[in-house]
MDAnalysis code that builds the backbone (N, CA, C; Angstrom):
import MDAnalysis as mda
import numpy as np

u = mda.Universe.empty(348, n_residues=116, atom_resindex=np.repeat(np.arange(116), 3), trajectory=True)
u.add_TopologyAttr("name", ["N", "CA", "C"] * 116)
u.add_TopologyAttr("resid", np.arange(1, 117))
u.add_TopologyAttr("resname", ["MET", "GLN", "GLU", "VAL", "GLU", "THR", "LEU", "HIS", "ARG", "GLU", "ALA", "MET", "GLU", "PHE", "VAL", "ASP", "GLN", "ALA", "PHE", "LEU", "ALA", "ARG", "GLN", "ARG", "GLY", "ASP", "ALA", "VAL", "ALA", "THR", "LEU", "GLU", "LEU", "THR", "LYS", "ALA", "ALA", "PHE", "SER", "GLN", "GLU", "ARG", "ALA", "ALA", "ALA", "ASP", "LEU", "VAL", "ALA", "ASN", "LEU", "PHE", "ASP", "LEU", "GLU", "PRO", "THR", "ARG", "SER", "VAL", "LEU", "HIS", "ARG", "SER", "ALA", "ALA", "MET", "LEU", "ALA", "VAL", "GLU", "CYS", "SER", "GLN", "LEU", "ARG", "GLU", "ALA", "GLU", "ARG", "LEU", "ILE", "GLY", "ARG", "ALA", "LEU", "ALA", "GLY", "ASN", "PRO", "PRO", "ASP", "ASP", "ILE", "ALA", "ASP", "GLU", "LEU", "ARG", "ASP", "LEU", "LEU", "LEU", "GLU", "GLU", "ILE", "TYR", "SER", "ARG", "ARG", "GLN", "ALA", "LEU", "ILE", "ILE", "ARG"])
u.atoms.positions = np.array([
    [0.784, -1.259, -0.051],
    [0.028, 0.102, -0.010],
    [0.922, 1.222, -0.031],
    [2.161, 1.093, 0.591],
    [2.959, 2.319, 0.558],
    [3.334, 2.730, -0.761],
    [3.556, 1.798, -1.756],
    [3.853, 2.245, -3.105],
    [2.652, 2.943, -3.854],
    [1.428, 2.516, -3.495],
    [0.280, 3.320, -3.993],
    [0.192, 4.707, -3.464],
    [0.574, 4.883, -2.249],
    [0.483, 6.236, -1.708],
    [1.504, 7.053, -2.175],
    [2.824, 6.392, -2.480],
    [3.733, 7.198, -2.980],
    [3.544, 7.790, -4.471],
    [2.911, 6.648, -5.220],
    [2.711, 7.102, -6.634],
    [1.631, 8.280, -6.560],
    [0.489, 7.968, -5.772],
    [-0.423, 9.045, -5.730],
    [0.010, 10.432, -5.308],
    [0.920, 10.471, -4.398],
    [1.437, 11.673, -3.707],
    [2.339, 12.237, -4.982],
    [3.160, 11.498, -5.674],
    [3.866, 12.130, -6.802],
    [2.902, 12.608, -7.903],
    [1.761, 11.831, -8.191],
    [0.846, 12.284, -9.088],
    [0.313, 13.746, -8.722],
    [-0.005, 13.862, -7.356],
    [-0.641, 15.123, -6.986],
    [0.523, 16.247, -7.036],
    [1.663, 15.856, -6.928],
    [2.757, 17.013, -6.924],
    [2.971, 17.465, -8.381],
    [2.772, 16.387, -9.455],
    [2.707, 16.902, -10.732],
    [1.582, 17.674, -11.154],
    [0.389, 17.477, -10.519],
    [-0.860, 18.154, -10.741],
    [-0.686, 19.640, -10.214],
    [-0.001, 19.812, -9.248],
    [0.297, 21.152, -8.608],
    [1.161, 21.765, -9.453],
    [2.179, 21.222, -10.017],
    [3.156, 21.811, -11.021],
    [2.460, 22.148, -12.319],
    [1.522, 21.367, -12.721],
    [0.759, 21.558, -14.011],
    [0.010, 22.941, -13.855],
    [-0.641, 22.942, -12.533],
    [-1.516, 24.160, -12.245],
    [-0.685, 25.450, -12.421],
    [0.460, 25.369, -11.804],
    [1.339, 26.494, -11.884],
    [1.896, 26.876, -13.202],
    [2.124, 25.825, -14.074],
    [2.504, 25.999, -15.418],
    [1.239, 26.712, -16.290],
    [0.118, 26.173, -15.892],
    [-1.132, 26.732, -16.515],
    [-1.334, 28.157, -16.314],
    [-0.938, 28.513, -14.984],
    [-0.959, 30.039, -14.567],
    [-0.038, 30.864, -15.412],
    [1.136, 30.229, -15.521],
    [2.227, 30.949, -16.222],
    [2.060, 31.026, -17.780],
    [0.877, 30.421, -18.189],
    [0.592, 30.209, -19.680],
    [1.513, 29.387, -20.570],
    [2.044, 28.401, -19.844],
    [3.107, 27.464, -20.458],
    [2.328, 26.118, -20.797],
    [1.634, 26.205, -22.073],
    [0.936, 24.966, -22.281],
    [1.699, 23.770, -22.550],
    [2.796, 23.757, -22.927],
    [3.747, 22.672, -23.265],
    [4.005, 21.991, -21.859],
    [4.485, 22.782, -20.956],
    [4.821, 22.267, -19.674],
    [3.477, 21.694, -18.993],
    [2.410, 22.564, -19.131],
    [1.061, 21.913, -18.410],
    [0.711, 20.538, -18.942],
    [0.882, 20.328, -20.223],
    [0.496, 19.107, -20.786],
    [1.504, 17.994, -20.398],
    [2.845, 18.222, -20.422],
    [3.713, 17.184, -20.099],
    [3.532, 16.953, -18.430],
    [3.396, 17.865, -17.780],
    [3.247, 17.663, -16.187],
    [1.954, 16.815, -15.991],
    [0.956, 17.320, -16.761],
    [-0.389, 16.460, -16.648],
    [-0.221, 14.989, -17.025],
    [0.481, 14.805, -18.052],
    [0.787, 13.357, -18.553],
    [1.502, 12.642, -17.550],
    [2.554, 13.308, -16.900],
    [3.340, 12.603, -15.825],
    [2.410, 12.393, -14.584],
    [1.542, 13.183, -14.179],
    [0.615, 12.886, -13.278],
    [-0.273, 11.833, -13.522],
    [-0.744, 11.773, -14.780],
    [-1.621, 10.579, -15.223],
    [-0.838, 9.393, -15.112],
    [0.234, 9.302, -15.627],
    [1.138, 8.120, -15.483],
    [1.178, 7.482, -14.063],
    [1.492, 8.478, -13.233],
    [1.652, 7.996, -11.764],
    [0.321, 7.521, -11.216],
    [-0.738, 8.292, -11.460],
    [-2.031, 7.872, -10.771],
    [-2.529, 6.663, -11.510],
    [-2.370, 6.522, -12.783],
    [-2.770, 5.263, -13.398],
    [-2.164, 3.965, -12.844],
    [-0.703, 4.241, -12.543],
    [0.111, 3.238, -11.870],
    [-0.576, 2.841, -10.520],
    [-0.926, 3.805, -9.799],
    [-1.475, 3.566, -8.421],
    [-2.819, 2.890, -8.599],
    [-3.554, 3.312, -9.527],
    [-4.949, 2.551, -9.682],
    [-4.671, 1.183, -10.191],
    [-3.589, 1.003, -10.996],
    [-3.347, -0.424, -11.501],
    [-3.144, -1.350, -10.285],
    [-2.340, -0.751, -9.346],
    [-1.922, -1.566, -8.154],
    [-3.178, -2.159, -7.243],
    [-4.240, -1.203, -7.234],
    [-5.471, -1.579, -6.459],
    [-6.640, -2.103, -7.333],
    [-6.368, -2.297, -8.617],
    [-7.564, -2.564, -9.379],
    [-8.283, -3.868, -9.049],
    [-7.593, -4.854, -8.478],
    [-8.221, -6.157, -8.110],
    [-8.542, -6.239, -6.614],
    [-8.372, -4.986, -5.929],
    [-8.536, -5.181, -4.444],
    [-9.901, -4.393, -4.201],
    [-10.998, -5.323, -4.497],
    [-12.227, -4.842, -4.418],
    [-12.751, -4.486, -2.931],
    [-12.122, -5.045, -2.036],
    [-12.384, -4.585, -0.608],
    [-11.806, -3.217, -0.160],
    [-11.055, -2.527, -1.009],
    [-10.337, -1.440, -0.742],
    [-11.133, -0.086, -1.160],
    [-12.342, -0.124, -1.003],
    [-13.218, 0.979, -1.423],
    [-13.289, 1.961, -0.160],
    [-13.306, 3.250, -0.317],
    [-13.352, 3.980, -1.624],
    [-12.091, 4.275, -2.208],
    [-11.021, 3.791, -1.568],
    [-9.660, 4.121, -2.155],
    [-9.615, 3.845, -3.700],
    [-9.909, 2.635, -3.947],
    [-9.860, 1.983, -5.245],
    [-10.618, 2.852, -6.260],
    [-11.821, 3.146, -6.007],
    [-12.648, 3.973, -6.990],
    [-12.069, 5.431, -7.183],
    [-11.585, 6.075, -5.954],
    [-11.044, 7.283, -5.996],
    [-9.813, 7.473, -6.904],
    [-9.029, 6.517, -6.661],
    [-7.746, 6.473, -7.639],
    [-8.168, 6.271, -9.075],
    [-9.042, 5.464, -9.266],
    [-9.545, 5.291, -10.715],
    [-10.221, 6.623, -11.167],
    [-10.859, 7.174, -10.349],
    [-11.743, 8.533, -10.803],
    [-10.689, 9.519, -11.220],
    [-9.634, 9.602, -10.319],
    [-8.581, 10.674, -10.396],
    [-7.876, 10.179, -11.722],
    [-7.410, 9.123, -11.913],
    [-6.635, 8.695, -13.094],
    [-7.535, 9.000, -14.387],
    [-8.804, 8.666, -14.224],
    [-9.708, 9.024, -15.482],
    [-9.755, 10.463, -15.885],
    [-9.855, 11.189, -14.737],
    [-9.835, 12.650, -14.968],
    [-8.716, 13.196, -15.578],
    [-7.556, 12.654, -15.175],
    [-6.283, 13.139, -15.762],
    [-6.216, 12.624, -17.183],
    [-6.652, 11.365, -17.520],
    [-6.733, 10.944, -18.813],
    [-7.460, 11.946, -19.657],
    [-8.641, 12.403, -19.253],
    [-9.386, 13.302, -19.973],
    [-8.552, 14.637, -20.202],
    [-7.944, 15.083, -19.426],
    [-7.152, 16.215, -19.498],
    [-6.019, 16.006, -20.588],
    [-5.599, 14.796, -20.583],
    [-4.460, 14.511, -21.600],
    [-5.167, 14.107, -22.912],
    [-6.315, 14.187, -23.100],
    [-7.058, 13.732, -24.339],
    [-6.976, 12.301, -24.627],
    [-6.764, 11.430, -23.613],
    [-6.750, 9.914, -23.809],
    [-8.124, 9.250, -23.444],
    [-9.065, 9.860, -24.225],
    [-10.417, 9.471, -23.907],
    [-10.680, 7.968, -23.682],
    [-10.178, 7.162, -24.490],
    [-10.435, 5.751, -24.501],
    [-9.831, 5.141, -23.253],
    [-8.707, 5.695, -22.760],
    [-8.026, 5.187, -21.530],
    [-8.973, 5.709, -20.421],
    [-9.450, 6.801, -20.542],
    [-10.483, 7.346, -19.386],
    [-11.780, 6.443, -19.290],
    [-12.237, 6.058, -20.416],
    [-13.385, 5.112, -20.421],
    [-13.013, 3.816, -19.788],
    [-11.846, 3.401, -20.225],
    [-11.275, 2.114, -19.608],
    [-11.327, 2.194, -17.911],
    [-10.647, 3.243, -17.514],
    [-10.490, 3.463, -16.027],
    [-11.953, 3.657, -15.355],
    [-12.831, 4.307, -16.045],
    [-14.120, 4.516, -15.480],
    [-14.804, 3.004, -15.412],
    [-14.766, 2.325, -16.403],
    [-15.341, 0.951, -16.463],
    [-14.784, 0.103, -15.395],
    [-13.408, 0.152, -15.166],
    [-12.777, -0.652, -14.216],
    [-13.175, -0.143, -12.709],
    [-13.396, 1.117, -12.589],
    [-13.885, 1.525, -11.333],
    [-15.226, 1.158, -10.935],
    [-16.121, 1.091, -12.066],
    [-17.463, 0.909, -11.801],
    [-17.608, -0.671, -11.700],
    [-16.725, -1.396, -12.047],
    [-16.798, -3.007, -11.990],
    [-16.481, -3.292, -10.673],
    [-16.114, -2.502, -9.706],
    [-15.964, -2.819, -8.405],
    [-17.303, -2.403, -7.436],
    [-17.071, -1.893, -6.386],
    [-18.266, -1.402, -5.634],
    [-17.938, -0.173, -4.989],
    [-17.873, 0.875, -5.874],
    [-17.611, 2.246, -5.501],
    [-18.927, 2.754, -4.660],
    [-18.584, 3.787, -3.773],
    [-19.660, 4.403, -3.074],
    [-20.616, 4.918, -4.141],
    [-21.938, 5.255, -3.736],
    [-22.759, 5.788, -4.688],
    [-22.410, 7.153, -5.293],
    [-21.988, 7.930, -4.441],
    [-21.531, 9.322, -4.892],
    [-20.426, 9.234, -5.872],
    [-19.457, 8.491, -5.677],
    [-18.377, 8.326, -6.666],
    [-18.829, 7.612, -7.934],
    [-19.617, 6.560, -7.845],
    [-20.216, 5.929, -9.078],
    [-21.037, 6.788, -9.917],
    [-21.894, 7.652, -9.268],
    [-22.738, 8.722, -10.014],
    [-21.793, 9.771, -10.734],
    [-20.718, 10.268, -10.049],
    [-19.852, 11.065, -10.551],
    [-19.083, 10.387, -11.825],
    [-18.680, 9.206, -11.674],
    [-18.028, 8.676, -12.774],
    [-18.917, 8.472, -13.986],
    [-20.047, 8.069, -13.652],
    [-21.050, 8.047, -14.833],
    [-21.536, 9.255, -15.458],
    [-21.881, 10.077, -14.556],
    [-22.369, 11.519, -15.090],
    [-21.448, 12.332, -15.665],
    [-20.494, 12.825, -14.599],
    [-19.642, 13.932, -15.048],
    [-18.574, 13.524, -15.963],
    [-17.935, 12.337, -15.728],
    [-16.662, 11.977, -16.518],
    [-17.153, 11.574, -17.809],
    [-18.203, 10.554, -17.882],
    [-18.606, 10.185, -19.175],
    [-19.183, 11.132, -20.063],
    [-19.894, 12.141, -19.405],
    [-20.416, 13.244, -20.204],
    [-19.263, 14.131, -20.799],
    [-18.267, 14.258, -20.038],
    [-17.055, 14.959, -20.417],
    [-16.374, 14.316, -21.608],
    [-16.287, 12.999, -21.379],
    [-15.705, 12.177, -22.572],
    [-16.436, 12.302, -23.869],
    [-17.640, 12.073, -23.634],
    [-18.588, 12.062, -24.794],
    [-18.588, 13.507, -25.576],
    [-18.651, 14.564, -24.793],
    [-18.594, 16.015, -25.322],
    [-17.304, 16.289, -25.991],
    [-16.274, 15.791, -25.389],
    [-14.894, 16.011, -26.175],
    [-14.848, 15.136, -27.470],
    [-15.335, 13.961, -27.324],
    [-15.200, 13.050, -28.581],
    [-16.090, 13.777, -29.525],
    [-17.376, 14.387, -29.320],
    [-18.192, 14.847, -30.318],
    [-17.454, 16.113, -30.881],
    [-16.750, 16.906, -29.966],
    [-16.074, 18.067, -30.536],
    [-14.996, 17.700, -31.521],
    [-14.285, 16.505, -31.307],
    [-13.334, 16.106, -32.253],
    [-13.910, 15.535, -33.536],
    [-15.064, 14.958, -33.570],
    [-15.833, 14.599, -34.709],
    [-16.128, 15.764, -35.496],
    [-16.713, 16.861, -34.868],
    [-17.234, 18.034, -35.531],
    [-16.042, 18.766, -36.280],
    [-14.901, 18.701, -35.701],
    [-13.857, 19.414, -36.336],
    [-13.543, 18.825, -37.639],
])
């Protein structure tokens, strides 16, 4: 579990750095730091993917990784993470957020790509 905590902490540090880069207007650094955060958070989620008794930690990590995947325009990966989170037993509020907010975001971004 310590490795999961370390990966998550590193991911959140990258998120903080990405936020600062966005404030500076540095789009390249923002994207690179967000990708690094996504990589760490996905690795943490992967470590707990089959630990169904570890809720809500399991679903929270998957939700976070999915949100970062959306930020990186990795929509298929976000869908996969959401599906994996919902395949467990997430608390109702997290399950609703995964279904409603993230899936809506994914579908709206996908539609925007199709329209272009």
